[in-house]
C-alpha positions as CSV (number, residue, x, y, z in Angstrom):
1,M,-69.8,-29.9,101.0
2,N,-68.8,-26.6,102.7
3,T,-64.7,-27.3,102.7
4,S,-64.3,-24.8,105.6
5,M,-66.5,-26.9,107.7
6,P,-64.8,-29.8,109.4
7,R,-66.3,-33.2,108.8
8,T,-67.6,-35.2,111.6
9,I,-67.0,-39.1,110.8
10,F,-68.2,-41.8,113.3
11,H,-66.5,-45.2,113.4
12,V,-68.8,-47.8,115.1
13,D,-67.2,-50.8,116.1
14,M,-69.2,-53.6,117.8
15,D,-67.7,-55.2,121.1
16,A,-66.5,-58.7,120.5
17,F,-69.4,-58.9,118.0
18,F,-69.2,-62.9,117.2
19,V,-69.0,-63.6,121.0
20,S,-71.8,-61.1,121.9
21,V,-74.1,-62.8,119.5
22,E,-73.4,-66.2,120.6
23,E,-74.0,-64.9,124.1
24,L,-77.5,-64.0,123.1
25,Y,-78.3,-67.5,122.1
26,D,-76.7,-69.0,125.0
27,P,-76.5,-66.7,128.1
28,S,-74.3,-68.8,130.1
29,L,-71.5,-67.8,128.0
30,K,-71.4,-64.2,129.6
31,G,-68.5,-63.5,131.5
32,K,-66.4,-66.6,130.5
33,P,-63.5,-67.0,128.2
34,V,-65.0,-67.8,125.0
35,V,-63.2,-68.5,121.6
36,V,-65.5,-68.5,118.4
37,G,-64.2,-70.5,115.2
38,G,-64.1,-73.8,115.9
39,Q,-63.1,-76.7,118.5
40,R,-60.0,-76.7,120.7
41,D,-58.4,-79.8,119.0
42,E,-59.2,-78.2,115.2
43,R,-56.6,-77.1,112.8
44,G,-58.6,-73.5,112.3
45,V,-58.0,-70.4,113.5
46,V,-59.8,-68.1,116.1
47,S,-62.4,-65.9,114.5
48,A,-62.9,-63.9,117.6
49,A,-62.3,-64.1,121.5
50,S,-64.2,-62.6,124.4
51,Y,-62.4,-60.2,126.5
52,A,-62.2,-62.5,129.3
53,A,-60.1,-64.8,127.0
54,R,-58.0,-62.0,125.4
55,K,-56.5,-61.6,128.9
56,F,-54.7,-64.9,128.5
57,G,-53.3,-63.8,125.0
58,V,-55.9,-65.3,122.8
59,H,-56.6,-63.3,119.6
60,S,-58.1,-63.6,116.1
61,A,-56.2,-65.5,113.2
62,M,-54.5,-67.5,116.3
63,P,-54.5,-71.2,115.7
64,L,-57.3,-73.0,117.9
65,R,-54.8,-75.4,119.3
66,T,-52.7,-72.5,120.4
67,A,-55.5,-70.5,122.1
68,A,-56.5,-73.7,124.0
69,K,-53.1,-74.0,125.3
70,L,-53.0,-70.4,126.3
71,C,-56.6,-70.6,127.8
72,P,-57.2,-74.5,128.6
73,H,-60.6,-73.6,130.5
74,A,-61.9,-71.7,127.8
75,V,-65.4,-72.3,126.0
76,F,-64.8,-73.0,122.2
77,V,-67.9,-72.3,119.9
78,D,-68.0,-73.3,116.1
79,G,-69.6,-70.0,115.1
80,H,-72.7,-69.2,113.1
81,P,-71.8,-66.8,110.3
82,E,-75.7,-66.8,109.2
83,R,-76.5,-65.2,112.8
84,Y,-73.7,-62.7,112.4
85,R,-74.9,-61.8,109.1
86,E,-78.5,-61.1,110.6
87,Y,-77.3,-59.1,113.6
88,S,-75.0,-56.9,111.1
89,G,-78.2,-56.1,109.1
90,H,-79.8,-55.2,112.4
91,V,-76.9,-52.9,113.1
92,H,-77.0,-51.4,109.6
93,E,-80.6,-50.6,109.9
94,I,-79.9,-48.6,113.3
95,L,-77.1,-47.0,111.7
96,C,-79.0,-45.8,108.9
97,R,-81.5,-43.9,111.2
98,F,-78.7,-41.6,112.2
99,S,-77.1,-40.8,108.8
100,P,-77.7,-41.5,105.1
101,Q,-74.0,-42.0,104.7
102,V,-73.2,-45.1,106.1
103,E,-70.7,-48.0,105.1
104,M,-70.2,-51.2,106.6
105,A,-66.4,-51.7,106.5
106,S,-67.0,-55.1,107.9
107,V,-69.7,-57.3,109.4
108,D,-69.1,-55.6,112.9
109,E,-68.0,-52.1,112.3
110,A,-69.1,-49.0,110.1
111,Y,-68.2,-45.7,109.3
112,L,-71.0,-42.7,109.5
113,D,-70.5,-39.4,108.0
114,M,-72.4,-37.1,110.5
115,T,-71.5,-33.8,109.0
116,G,-74.3,-31.4,109.0
117,T,-76.6,-33.6,111.3
118,E,-76.2,-31.4,114.4
119,R,-79.6,-29.9,113.9
120,L,-81.4,-33.3,113.9
121,H,-79.1,-35.4,116.3
122,G,-77.5,-32.7,118.2
123,L,-73.6,-32.1,118.9
124,P,-71.6,-34.9,118.0
125,L,-70.8,-36.4,121.5
126,R,-74.5,-36.1,122.3
127,S,-75.8,-37.9,119.0
128,A,-73.0,-40.5,119.5
129,H,-74.3,-41.4,122.9
130,R,-77.8,-41.7,121.5
131,L,-76.6,-44.0,119.0
132,H,-74.8,-45.9,121.6
133,E,-78.1,-46.2,123.6
134,T,-80.2,-47.1,120.9
135,M,-77.6,-50.0,119.6
136,K,-78.1,-51.4,122.9
137,S,-81.7,-51.3,123.5
138,A,-82.2,-52.5,119.8
139,T,-80.0,-55.3,119.7
140,Q,-78.7,-55.9,123.1
141,L,-75.1,-55.7,121.8
142,N,-72.4,-53.0,122.7
143,C,-70.5,-50.8,120.6
144,S,-67.7,-48.4,120.6
145,I,-67.8,-45.1,118.9
146,G,-64.7,-42.9,117.7
147,I,-65.6,-39.5,116.4
148,G,-63.1,-37.5,114.5
149,T,-62.6,-35.2,111.1
150,S,-61.2,-38.1,109.3
151,R,-62.1,-41.9,109.0
152,L,-58.8,-42.6,110.4
153,I,-59.1,-40.8,113.5
154,A,-62.7,-42.2,113.9
155,K,-61.4,-45.6,113.6
156,V,-58.2,-45.2,116.0
157,G,-60.7,-43.5,118.5
158,S,-62.9,-46.3,118.6
159,A,-60.3,-49.0,119.2
160,K,-59.1,-46.3,122.4
161,A,-62.7,-46.4,123.4
162,K,-63.1,-50.0,123.9
163,P,-65.2,-51.6,125.2
164,N,-68.6,-50.0,125.2
165,G,-67.1,-46.3,125.2
166,V,-67.3,-43.3,122.9
167,L,-64.1,-40.7,122.3
168,W,-64.4,-37.7,120.8
169,V,-61.1,-36.1,119.3
170,L,-61.7,-32.8,118.6
171,P,-60.9,-30.6,115.4
172,A,-57.5,-29.3,115.1
173,Q,-56.4,-31.9,118.1
174,E,-55.6,-34.9,115.7
175,A,-51.9,-34.7,115.6
176,K,-51.8,-34.4,119.5
177,F,-54.0,-37.3,119.9
178,L,-51.7,-39.6,117.7
179,A,-48.5,-38.4,118.7
180,P,-47.9,-40.7,122.0
181,L,-49.5,-43.6,120.0
182,D,-47.5,-46.9,118.8
183,V,-47.2,-46.6,115.1
184,R,-49.0,-50.1,115.0
185,D,-52.1,-48.1,116.1
186,I,-52.0,-46.7,112.5
187,P,-54.6,-48.7,110.4
188,G,-52.6,-50.8,107.9
189,V,-49.4,-50.8,109.5
190,G,-48.6,-54.5,110.1
191,K,-45.4,-56.2,111.5
192,V,-43.4,-55.8,108.5
193,T,-43.8,-52.0,108.4
194,E,-43.6,-51.8,112.3
195,K,-40.4,-53.4,112.0
196,K,-38.9,-51.3,109.5
197,L,-40.2,-48.3,111.3
198,H,-38.5,-49.4,114.6
199,E,-35.1,-49.9,112.7
200,M,-35.4,-46.4,111.6
201,G,-36.0,-45.3,115.1
202,I,-39.7,-44.5,114.9
203,E,-41.7,-46.0,117.6
204,R,-44.4,-43.4,118.1
205,V,-46.8,-41.6,115.5
206,G,-45.2,-38.4,116.7
207,D,-41.9,-39.6,115.6
208,L,-43.5,-40.0,112.0
209,T,-44.4,-36.4,111.7
210,R,-40.8,-35.4,111.9
211,L,-39.5,-37.0,109.1
212,E,-40.0,-35.3,105.6
213,D,-42.8,-36.7,103.1
214,R,-40.2,-37.4,100.6
215,D,-37.7,-39.4,103.1
216,L,-40.9,-41.7,103.7
217,E,-41.7,-41.9,99.9
218,Q,-38.1,-42.8,99.3
219,R,-38.1,-45.8,102.0
220,F,-41.5,-46.9,101.1
221,G,-43.0,-45.6,97.9
222,K,-46.4,-44.7,97.5
223,W,-47.2,-46.2,101.0
224,G,-44.7,-43.8,102.6
225,L,-46.7,-40.8,101.3
226,A,-49.8,-42.5,102.8
227,L,-48.2,-43.3,105.9
228,A,-47.0,-39.2,106.4
229,G,-50.8,-38.4,105.7
230,K,-51.9,-40.9,108.4
231,A,-49.8,-39.7,111.0
232,R,-51.3,-36.2,110.6
233,G,-54.7,-37.6,111.0
234,E,-55.7,-37.6,107.0
235,D,-57.5,-40.4,105.4
236,A,-54.6,-41.5,103.2
237,G,-54.3,-44.7,101.0
238,G,-56.1,-47.6,100.9
239,W,-59.9,-47.6,101.6
240,F,-59.7,-44.2,103.2
241,D,-59.2,-42.6,99.4
242,S,-63.0,-42.9,98.7
243,E,-66.0,-41.1,100.2
244,V,-68.0,-42.7,103.2
245,G,-70.9,-44.8,101.7
246,E,-69.4,-44.9,98.0
247,D,-70.1,-48.2,96.6
248,S,-67.0,-50.2,96.5
249,D,-66.7,-53.7,94.9
250,P,-64.7,-56.5,96.6
251,K,-61.8,-57.7,94.2
252,S,-62.4,-61.3,94.8
253,I,-64.8,-64.0,96.9
254,S,-62.9,-67.0,98.3
255,H,-63.7,-69.7,100.8
256,E,-61.1,-72.2,102.4
257,H,-61.5,-75.4,104.1
258,T,-58.4,-76.8,106.4
259,Y,-58.9,-80.6,107.1
260,N,-58.4,-81.8,110.6
261,E,-56.6,-84.8,109.3
262,D,-54.7,-84.7,105.9
263,T,-56.4,-86.6,103.2
264,A,-55.8,-88.2,99.9
265,E,-59.2,-89.6,99.2
266,L,-60.2,-88.4,95.9
267,D,-64.0,-88.6,96.6
268,R,-63.5,-86.5,99.5
269,L,-61.5,-83.9,97.9
270,H,-63.8,-83.7,95.0
271,S,-66.7,-83.0,97.5
272,T,-65.0,-80.5,99.4
273,L,-64.3,-78.6,96.1
274,M,-68.0,-78.9,95.2
275,R,-69.0,-77.5,98.5
276,L,-66.4,-74.5,98.4
277,S,-67.6,-73.9,94.6
278,E,-71.2,-73.7,96.2
279,M,-70.1,-71.1,98.7
280,V,-68.4,-69.1,96.2
281,G,-71.1,-69.1,93.8
282,R,-73.6,-68.2,96.6
283,R,-71.8,-65.2,97.5
284,L,-71.4,-64.3,93.8
285,R,-75.3,-64.4,93.5
286,E,-75.7,-62.4,96.7
287,G,-73.5,-59.8,95.4
288,G,-75.0,-59.9,91.9
289,Y,-71.3,-60.6,90.3
290,F,-70.2,-62.8,87.3
291,A,-66.5,-63.9,87.6
292,R,-64.3,-64.4,84.6
293,T,-61.5,-65.8,86.9
294,I,-61.5,-69.0,89.1
295,Q,-58.5,-69.9,91.1
296,L,-57.6,-73.2,93.2
297,K,-55.6,-73.1,96.1
298,F,-54.0,-76.1,97.5
299,R,-51.8,-77.0,100.6
300,Y,-49.7,-80.4,100.9
301,K,-49.0,-81.6,104.7
302,D,-45.7,-80.2,104.4
303,F,-47.6,-76.5,104.0
304,T,-46.2,-76.4,100.5
305,T,-48.7,-74.3,98.9
306,F,-49.9,-74.0,95.3
307,T,-52.4,-71.8,93.3
308,R,-53.5,-72.3,90.1
309,A,-56.1,-70.0,87.9
310,H,-58.1,-70.1,84.8
311,S,-60.0,-67.4,82.8
312,L,-63.1,-68.5,81.6
313,E,-64.3,-68.0,78.0
314,Q,-67.6,-66.1,79.7
315,S,-68.0,-65.0,83.0
316,T,-70.3,-67.0,85.6
317,Q,-71.9,-67.2,88.9
318,L,-72.7,-70.9,88.7
319,D,-71.6,-73.5,91.2
320,T,-71.6,-76.1,88.6
321,E,-69.4,-74.1,86.3
322,I,-66.8,-73.2,89.2
323,Y,-66.4,-76.6,90.3
324,E,-65.8,-77.9,87.1
325,T,-63.0,-75.5,86.6
326,V,-61.2,-76.1,90.0
327,R,-61.8,-79.6,89.6
328,R,-59.9,-80.0,86.2
329,L,-57.3,-77.6,87.7
330,F,-56.8,-79.7,90.9
331,L,-56.5,-83.1,88.8
332,Q,-54.0,-81.5,86.5
333,N,-51.8,-80.2,89.2
334,W,-52.1,-82.6,92.3
335,K,-49.4,-85.1,92.9
336,T,-51.6,-88.2,92.9
337,G,-51.9,-89.8,96.4
338,T,-50.3,-86.9,98.2
339,P,-52.5,-86.0,101.4
340,I,-54.0,-82.7,101.4
341,R,-54.0,-80.4,103.8
342,L,-56.1,-77.4,102.7
343,L,-58.4,-76.9,99.6
344,G,-59.3,-73.0,98.6
345,V,-61.6,-71.8,95.8
346,Q,-61.7,-68.0,94.7
347,A,-63.4,-66.3,92.0
348,S,-62.1,-62.8,90.7
349,N,-62.1,-60.5,87.7
350,F,-65.7,-59.4,88.2
351,E,-68.3,-58.4,85.5
352,A,-71.7,-56.9,86.1
353,G,-73.3,-59.6,84.0
354,P,-72.4,-62.7,81.8
355,S,-70.1,-61.8,79.1
356,Q,-72.3,-64.0,76.5
357,I,-74.8,-66.9,76.9
358,D,-74.0,-70.4,75.7
359,L,-75.4,-70.3,72.0
360,L,-75.8,-74.0,71.9
361,E,-77.5,-74.4,75.4
362,P,-78.9,-70.9,76.7
363,S,-81.7,-73.1,78.5
364,R,-79.3,-75.1,80.2
365,Q,-77.5,-71.9,82.0
366,Q,-80.9,-70.5,82.9
367,R,-82.3,-73.5,84.4
368,W,-79.0,-74.0,86.5
369,Q,-79.5,-69.9,87.5
370,K,-83.1,-70.7,88.7
371,A,-82.3,-73.8,90.4
372,L,-79.2,-72.3,92.5
373,Q,-81.3,-69.3,93.3
374,A,-83.9,-71.6,94.6
375,A,-81.2,-73.1,96.6
376,D,-80.0,-69.8,97.8
377,H,-83.7,-69.0,99.1
378,V,-83.9,-72.2,101.0
379,R,-80.3,-71.6,102.5
380,D,-81.4,-68.0,103.5
381,K,-84.6,-69.5,105.5
382,F,-82.8,-72.6,107.0
383,G,-79.2,-72.0,107.0
384,E,-76.0,-72.6,104.7
385,S,-76.0,-76.4,105.0
386,S,-79.8,-77.1,104.5
387,I,-79.2,-78.0,101.0
388,G,-76.4,-78.6,98.5
389,L,-75.5,-80.4,95.2
390,A,-74.9,-84.2,95.6
391,T,-71.1,-83.9,94.7
392,G,-70.6,-81.8,97.8
393,M,-72.6,-83.9,100.6
394,K,-69.5,-85.6,101.7
395,G,-67.5,-82.2,101.9
396,G,-70.1,-80.9,104.3
397,F,-68.2,-78.7,106.7
398,R,-68.9,-75.2,108.5
399,E,-68.4,-72.0,106.7
400,R,-65.7,-70.1,107.8
401,T,-66.5,-67.2,110.3
402,H,-64.8,-64.0,109.1
403,E,-65.6,-60.5,109.0
404,N,-66.0,-59.8,105.3
405,P,-68.5,-61.8,103.8
406,A,-69.3,-60.7,100.1
407,A,-72.6,-59.1,100.9
408,L,-72.5,-56.6,103.4
409,P,-75.6,-54.8,104.6
410,G,-76.0,-51.7,102.3
411,K,-74.1,-53.3,99.6
412,K,-75.8,-54.3,96.4
413,T,-77.4,-57.5,96.6
414,E,-79.7,-57.9,93.8
415,R,-79.6,-61.3,92.3
416,K,-79.0,-60.9,88.4
417,E,-80.2,-63.4,85.9
418,P,-78.3,-64.0,82.6
419,G,-80.0,-63.0,79.5
């Protein structure tokens, strides 16, 4: 790439994506305060809220019961992850018409490297409006688009363009654009960092640029250097370190379930662990990953939380092997009879294929692999709850709605068979 020519990066963020997809299936929701993620009396958290609900202070990751208090007249929807994955695929397909370099950052947002596409699509603002219109006509969904010379500028720009807008930060105007913004507007700055910066008298991004890089490094380590770069509008630190569209694998895949009422019923706990293992196994097979490390998470009613991990002799993507590992970890660490609030299963330490085949029973693994792949195809067609192993039937619950499923559109999704 010609380094003298500034890059043109788009950040496309679907507006209230989960809510908007739900509105396509139930038009009566339009214009109403809608909360996606569960019912008002459940223990879960908000996955998404309509703009009408956000006016009452409702936001993602907030407890559903808190959302119900803030906005008692809101409509609560369980959420349908399979629908969101389907529409995310449609979004990705449209984005690929505009650039060969597309990276889905989550199920509802993506980066496009539009550098050098002017001859095909026109100047950035023109091509962004074309993309905006194409997205609406093809999916009936609105999006907001930020345009900049870096992913960071594009992402901040799309947030300022919401809802349903386009914002182009011209080259050489990055620092001017960022200067008056709150430090919290910088991607990656959370409550803890924000508090530390405020204690230093830094409230605006422009305040950061007055500090030397070494001062920030002294206070925050490597993150301080990244922070200095971000304040100048550079792609620094975290996921900004790679090129747009560069393949990056997840570090782990996990699913959790919070009970509406604490339980110490062993059959129910085992069923939940089986269902969680199925969900993790399915995502492993979707991504073509084999996990070497399996981790159990459990939380008692007093919120005391434990995690226990086990490294397998050979990596796996089989539900049954994941379940046997977490079941054993649970029985070894659970205070028998103590009610459980939450259970979670995580797979990590990925390998591209099984480290070895069970020499005593190679056919057993292959039979399970084929059976589970057949189950995956049934779920693809009829939904996640359409089929499951008997042990997990009592543990039936909705898949948690979140923005980062294991297999995002454009990522590798081939299912590899052992052997």
